[in-house]
N, C-alpha and C positions, 0 to 999 in steps of 0.2 A: 638315410642321413644325409645331409648336405655336405659337401666338401668345404674344408675351410680354405680361405684365400691364402695364396702364397705371398710371402714378402716380395718386392720388387727385386731385391738383390738376388734373391734365389731363383726368380724367374730370369735374370740377366745372366747368371751363373750357368743355368740350364741352356739358355740359348748359346752360349760360349761354347759349352761342353758338347753341345750337338755340333757346331762347326768343327771341332776337334775331332770328334767321332766321324764326320762326313768326308774329313781330309780337306777341307776349306782352310783350316790351320793345322798344318802338318807339325810332327815333332821338330823342334828347334826353331819353329816360327816365332816372330816377335808379337805381341799383342799391339794394338794401338795403344798410343798414350792414353793416360786418364783423361785429359781434356778432350781428345778426339773422340773418346769412347762416349762421353756425355752426348755429343752431338749425334754419333751414330746410332745411339740407342734412346736418345731421348729421355736420359734419366739424369740425376744430380751426381755430383763427384762422390759425394757419399754414398751412394748407392754402388758406383763403380768400384770404389775402395773395398766395401764389403763383398762384392761379388768376387773380386779377385783374391779375398782371403778364404772365401769358400772354395774357390778353385784350388788355391793351395791345399786346404785341408783335404781336398778328394784327391791330392797328388797329381793334378793335371798340369800346373803351371809353377814356374819357380821365378822369384823376384830378384834381380840383381841391382843393388843400390846404384843409382844414377847410370845403369844400362838399360833397364826395361824389365818387363814381364815375358818369359818365354814358355811355350808349351814343351813339358817333359814327359807327358803320358798321354795315354789313351783311357776313355771311360771303360772301367771294367778290366782294365789291363793287371789289376793287383788280384784278380781272381785266376785260379789254377783252372785247368780243363774239368776237373771233377767237382768245381764249385767251391771249393775251399780257397781261403784267403792266404796269401804268401806270409 
């Protein structure tokens, strides 16, 4: 069976999650602004906005109005050592 293509916003969210996991974007770090991210990742602003929503849903970032989007978690941090979810 062939793998279904992933949406661009999911690819972007996965790429940012990988940067968070690697420590390139540590907890408390601000993500670049939406317009800056369009240039950095060569995607539309709509894709950036959907990716940020996806990252918020994963519990990795929080957005403060007029302040920006900040890293608040690590991928997999919501799982306990025994594999159960908090």
